[in-house]
ZAMARGU-4260 file (C-alpha; in steps of 0.2 Angstrom, whole numbers, plus 5000, padded with zeros to 4 digits):
<rodrens>
0) 4869/4943/4929 | 4890/4945/4931 | 4900/4930/4933 | 4911/4937/4947 | 4924/4924/4946
5) 4927/4924/4927 | 4928/4944/4928 | 4941/4942/4942 | 4950/4926/4932 | 4951/4939/4918
10) 4959/4953/4929 | 4971/4940/4938 | 4977/4934/4919 | 4980/4951/4912 | 4989/4957/4928
15) 5000/4941/4929 | 5004/4940/4910 | 5007/4959/4906 | 5016/4963/4923 | 5003/4976/4928
20) 4993/4984/4942 | 4976/4978/4946 | 4968/4995/4955 | 4961/5003/4939 | 4954/4986/4933
25) 4945/4982/4949 | 4937/4999/4950 | 4930/5000/4933 | 4923/4979/4935 | 4917/4985/4952
30) 4906/5000/4944 | 4898/4987/4933 | 4895/4975/4946 | 4886/4989/4956 | 4876/4996/4943
35) 4871/4977/4942 | 4865/4978/4959 | 4877/4964/4965 | 4892/4965/4978 | 4911/4966/4973
40) 4918/4959/4989 | 4922/4941/4980 | 4932/4950/4965 | 4942/4960/4977 | 4947/4945/4988
45) 4950/4933/4972 | 4960/4945/4963 | 4971/4952/4978 | 4972/4936/4986 | 4977/4925/4971
50) 4990/4939/4966 | 4996/4938/4983 | 4998/4920/4983 | 5002/4916/4966 | 5020/4907/4972
55) 5012/4897/4985 | 4997/4892/4974 | 5009/4888/4958 | 5019/4876/4971 | 5004/4866/4976
60) 4997/4864/4960 | 5014/4857/4954 | 5013/4845/4970 | 4996/4837/4961 | 5002/4836/4943
65) 5017/4831/4934 | 5029/4844/4940 | 5040/4845/4926 | 5024/4847/4912 | 5015/4858/4925
70) 5031/4870/4923 | 5026/4872/4906 | 5008/4874/4906 | 5000/4888/4900 | 4998/4904/4911
75) 4979/4903/4906 | 4977/4886/4913 | 4989/4889/4929 | 4977/4905/4935 | 4961/4894/4934
80) 4972/4881/4946 | 4976/4896/4957 | 4959/4902/4959 | 4951/4887/4962 | 4964/4883/4976
85) 4963/4899/4982 | 4946/4897/4987 | 4948/4880/4995 | 4963/4885/5006 | 4960/4905/5009
90) 4941/4906/5009 | 4932/4895/5022 | 4916/4904/5019 | 4914/4896/5002 | 4908/4877/4999
95) 4922/4868/4993 | 4908/4861/4979 | 4905/4879/4975 | 4924/4883/4974 | 4927/4867/4963
100) 4911/4867/4952 | 4912/4887/4948 | 4932/4887/4943 | 4927/4870/4932 | 4914/4879/4923
105) 4924/4894/4919 | 4938/4882/4912 | 4925/4873/4902 | 4917/4891/4895 | 4934/4897/4891
110) 4944/4882/4885 | 4933/4867/4882 | 4930/4850/4890 | 4948/4844/4891 | 4954/4857/4900
115) 4938/4858/4913 | 4942/4840/4916 | 4961/4842/4922 | 4956/4857/4932 | 4943/4846/4940
120) 4954/4831/4942 | 4968/4843/4951 | 4957/4852/4961 | 4948/4835/4969 | 4965/4827/4972
125) 4969/4842/4982 | 4954/4840/4993 | 4957/4820/4995 | 4976/4822/4999 | 4979/4840/5005
130) 4996/4838/5012 | 5008/4849/5006 | 5027/4848/5009 | 5037/4863/5008 | 5056/4863/5004
135) 5067/4861/5020 | 5079/4875/5016 | 5072/4891/5027 | 5073/4904/5014 | 5065/4894/5000
140) 5053/4888/5012 | 5047/4905/5018 | 5048/4912/5001 | 5036/4898/4994 | 5025/4896/5008
145) 5020/4915/5011 | 5023/4919/4994 | 5036/4932/4991 | 5052/4934/4980 | 5067/4924/4988
150) 5078/4940/4985 | 5066/4951/4998 | 5065/4936/5012 | 5084/4935/5012 | 5085/4954/5016
155) 5072/4952/5029 | 5078/4939/5037 | 5096/4949/5038 | 5086/4964/5046 | 5077/4955/5058
160) 5076/4937/5060 | 5066/4922/5053 | 5052/4922/5066 | 5048/4941/5062 | 5050/4938/5044
165) 5037/4927/5045 | 5025/4937/5055 | 5028/4949/5042 | 5024/4939/5028 | 5008/4934/5038
170) 5003/4953/5040 | 5004/4956/5023 | 4995/4942/5016 | 4981/4947/5027 | 4966/4958/5020
175) 4969/4978/5025 | 4959/4985/5038 | 4955/5005/5033 | 4961/5020/5042 | 4950/5035/5043
180) 4959/5052/5044 | 4947/5063/5052 | 4947/5080/5043 | 4949/5092/5060 | 4942/5106/5049
185) 4925/5099/5049 | 4922/5089/5061 | 4928/5082/5077 | 4934/5062/5083 | 4918/5062/5095
190) 4905/5068/5083 | 4913/5057/5069 | 4912/5040/5079 | 4893/5043/5084 | 4890/5046/5065
195) 4897/5030/5060 | 4889/5021/5076 | 4872/5028/5070 | 4875/5018/5053 | 4882/5002/5062
200) 4899/5005/5057 | 4912/5001/5070 | 4927/5012/5073 | 4941/5010/5083 | 4953/5024/5089
205) 4971/5023/5084 | 4985/5023/5098 | 4997/5030/5085 | 4986/5046/5079 | 4973/5057/5089
210) 4967/5060/5070 | 4964/5041/5065 | 4950/5028/5066 | 4951/5010/5061 | 4937/4999/5053
215) 4934/4982/5045 | 4919/4989/5036 | 4927/4998/5022 | 4913/4994/5008 | 4902/5004/5021
220) 4913/5017/5025 | 4917/5020/5009 | 4898/5022/5002 | 4896/5036/5016 | 4891/5052/5009
225) 4902/5060/5022 | 4916/5056/5014 | 4912/5065/4997 | 4905/5079/5008 | 4924/5080/5015
230) 4922/5076/5034 | 4935/5063/5032 | 4951/5054/5021 | 4956/5037/5019 | 4975/5036/5025
235) 4985/5024/5034 | 4990/5030/5051 | 5009/5028/5046 | 5007/5041/5033 | 5000/5051/5045
240) 5013/5050/5057 | 5025/5057/5043 | 5015/5073/5044 | 5014/5074/5064 | 5032/5073/5063
245) 5035/5088/5049 | 5023/5095/5062 | 5017/5109/5051 | 5012/5127/5060 | 5000/5137/5057
250) 5004/5152/5042 | 5019/5144/5037 | 5025/5142/5019 | 5029/5122/5016 | 5034/5114/5000
255) 5029/5096/4997 | 5039/5091/4981 | 5031/5075/4977 | 5014/5077/4983 | 5003/5066/4973
260) 4993/5056/4977 | 4990/5070/4991 | 4986/5061/5007 | 5000/5070/5017 | 4999/5086/5007
265) 4979/5088/5012 | 4984/5082/5030 | 4997/5097/5030 | 4983/5109/5023 | 4970/5103/5037
270) 4984/5104/5052 | 4988/5122/5046 | 4968/5125/5047 | 4969/5131/5030 | 4983/5146/5035
275) 4999/5149/5026 | 5005/5142/5011 | 5007/5124/5004 | 5015/5121/4986 | 5011/5103/4982
280) 5022/5098/4966 | 5022/5082/4956 | 5026/5078/4938 | 5010/5068/4933 | 4996/5079/4927
285) 4984/5063/4930 | 4987/5063/4948 | 4988/5081/4952 | 4968/5081/4945 | 4965/5068/4957
290) 4973/5079/4969 | 4962/5095/4964 | 4946/5084/4967 | 4953/5078/4986 | 4957/5098/4988
295) 4938/5104/4982 | 4931/5088/4993 | 4940/5093/5009 | 4938/5113/5004 | 4955/5116/5007
300) 4960/5134/5001 | 4978/5136/5006 | 4986/5124/4993 | 4994/5129/4975 | 4996/5114/4963
305) 5011/5113/4951 | 5011/5097/4939 | 5030/5099/4937 | 5043/5087/4938 | 5052/5092/4955
310) 5069/5092/4948 | 5062/5107/4938 | 5053/5116/4950 | 5059/5133/4953 | 5066/5146/4958
315) 5077/5137/4970 | 5078/5148/4984 | 5080/5147/5004 | 5062/5151/5006 | 5052/5137/5014
320) 5049/5133/5033 | 5047/5116/5030 | 5050/5104/5015 | 5041/5087/5013 | 5050/5074/5003
325) 5040/5058/5003 | 5051/5050/4989 | 5048/5036/4976 | 5054/5020/4984 | 5053/5002/4983
330) 5036/5000/4992 | 5040/4987/5004 | 5029/4993/5016 | 5013/4992/5006 | 5013/4974/5001
335) 4997/4971/5011 | 4988/4985/5001 | 4997/4983/4984 | 4996/4966/4979 | 5006/4966/4965
340) 5020/4977/4970 | 5031/4962/4976 | 5031/4955/4959 | 5036/4969/4950 | 5051/4965/4938
345) 5055/4981/4931 | 5060/4990/4946 | 5077/4999/4947 | 5085/4999/4964 | 5100/5007/4959
350) 5089/5021/4951 | 5078/5023/4965 | 5093/5027/4977 | 5102/5039/4966 | 5084/5049/4964
355) 5083/5049/4982 | 5099/5055/4985 | 5097/5067/4973 | 5080/5073/4980 | 5086/5076/4998
360) 5099/5088/4991 | 5086/5097/4982 | 5075/5098/4994 | 5088/5105/5006 | 5090/5121/4994
365) 5071/5126/4998 | 5074/5126/5016 | 5077/5143/5025 | 5090/5143/5040 | 5081/5137/5056
370) 5069/5126/5045 | 5062/5108/5045 | 5065/5093/5033 | 5057/5078/5032 | 5062/5064/5020
375) 5049/5049/5021 | 5047/5033/5012 | 5035/5017/5013 | 5049/5004/5011 | 5058/4994/5025
380) 5073/4993/5014 | 5087/5002/5025 | 5097/5007/5008 | 5082/5019/5005 | 5081/5024/5022
385) 5092/5025/5037 | 5108/5025/5025 | 5102/5039/5014 | 5100/5051/5028 | 5116/5045/5036
390) 5126/5048/5019 | 5116/5066/5018 | 5119/5072/5035 | 5139/5067/5030 | 5136/5078/5016
395) 5127/5091/5023 | 5133/5097/5041 | 5123/5112/5041 | 5107/5100/5046 | 5105/5091/5062
400) 5094/5074/5065 | 5079/5079/5077 | 5072/5064/5085 | 5057/5058/5080 | 5051/5053/5097
405) 5050/5073/5102 | 5035/5074/5089 | 5026/5056/5089 | 5024/5042/5099 | 5039/5033/5106
410) 5034/5017/5101 | 5033/5020/5083 | 5051/5027/5083 | 5067/5019/5082 | 5085/5026/5083
415) 5078/5044/5081 | 5068/5039/5065 | 5049/5036/5062 | 5050/5016/5059 | 5034/5008/5058
420) 5035/4987/5056 | 5017/4981/5050 | 5016/4966/5061 | 5020/4976/5076 | 5012/4992/5076
425) 4995/4986/5063 | 5000/4998/5049 | 5009/5001/5033 | 5029/5001/5034 | 5036/5017/5034
430) 5051/5028/5037 | 5054/5045/5040 | 5068/5057/5047 | 5067/5075/5054 | 5081/5085/5051
435) 5082/5105/5056 | 5094/5117/5045 | 5105/5127/5057 | 5103/5145/5059
</rodrens>
């Protein structure tokens, strides 16, 4: 029998101490757990939850120990406390005695009686007192209570206000719902909804896109044979809206310069009904392999793949009807799904902004007169979004911004751009601008 809590602890320790992502480790362990005939739900809850809430959990733990001594405590021990506290605070369905005893058991197994006694004492002290006082200063309080870097909280309060920033934090700290994109080349909405209902899977229709369904039953959906047979894909509605803003037409020639992992590229092909030609470029061969598997699963025939750096792709000629630039970005819009991203310490913001500018200028060169250029990100950072487009349009007077509300529902637009705000739209945060090249 696999000790799921112990395996969760090992993954969290690797992710936090090495500043890496958890997805691959989770996938590997999930396979082992499933093969053993056990459920992996708790593994995901603990890993994603503890990684997200680590600053809050660290602050709480420090309140029930000597704060100075605790700051010097080995991260291996701290993570045990994080795990125990996370279950006590956020997992109502786990009995308190189980949360404490199982965490103490791992401590004893890994580090001996003395550490186990320390973990036990802190967790039980929390249960006895359970009153946390957060800092009085607004930004510090929000950053610690909702577990985000203070630098990001400062930006969000500047962009919106304190209340909306809190709403955004709360949304990101919840477990994500699963968004299902219907493959309209293989089925239709009515048939797919009926298919899920026969399997006791409840889905609801999105108010943003005709081709998106939403469910809480992620595990059940992903285990469905209809997924492997290509009747649907997993894609957040905000990403689907980017493609709908691009509005691909039949028999066009389209270029996607940063295509992997391929959700937008495959949706483009589906909307083109496998006509015309879609050129998908990405520099990571392993991601291109994943995209190739998606193409085979969805029976897409009009896409050509190029495992190449976008900035080396050519020949450069104004030959395409539409160009999609779904550029690398800071990812502030996907903090709900990518638990580790808020803590990434090696992000080069200046380098990202420079790359995005370069990508815009490159993409524009591939577009025929009268063609459409769509620039998109999955971030809420205005430096990477609105300011990039304003600068591009100033540099390139032959392009005009086309209002997004002409192509997608108005409530998902702002100032002519596609703009989704997670707590408002129940989606990832996304930005996109549609620009037309003058004839």
